N, C-alpha and C positions, 0 to 999 in steps of 0.2 A: 365727548364724542358727538359729532354732528352727522345727522342722516339727511339724505335727500331722496325725495320720492319722485319717480318718473311714471308717467302714463304712456303706454305704447298702444297705438290703434292700427289696425290694418287699413291701408288706403285702397286695396284691391283684394279680390278673393285670392286666397293662398291655399292650395289644396282644397280641403273641405271647410276652411275657415271663411266666414262671410266678411264682406266689407263692414268695418266698424267694430269687429271683435277687439276686445281690449284686455290688457293686464296692467297691474301696477307693480313696479319694481322699486325696492328701497335699497339704496347704496349708502354705505357708511364711510365717513372720512375721505370722500372724494366727490368732486363735482362733475366727474366724467360721465358721459352718456353710457347707458348700458351697452355692452358688447353684443354682437350678433349671437354668440353662443348663449349668453344670459337670456336674451330675448326669446330664442327658440326654446330653451329649457322651461321658461316660465309659461309660455303658451302651451307646450306639451303637457306640463303638470296641470294647468287649469282646465284645458279642453280635452285631455286624454287622447290626443292623436299626434302622430309624427308630423312635424312641420318640414316641408321641403326647404332645402337651402336656397335662399333667394337674396337679392340685394336689399339690405335693410333700408337704404335711403329711398329706393323706389317703391317699396311695398309697405313701409311702416311710417307712421307719424309719431315722433318721440317728443313728448311735452314734459318739461320740468315743472313740478308743482312746488309752489313756495309755501 
């Protein structure tokens, strides 16, 4: 089983999240980027606040960690 880790950072303020807030998402058996739903859930779990639905391409920087 192969796992890939992604770091997702905010490029702009989203709700009460500041610019530069980040989470790490690990996906197993796929090289696909995290989905918007996965991104929102991980941010909500880490920061304890509801994230408004926004464009992931415009508001988040998604980096694959090797």
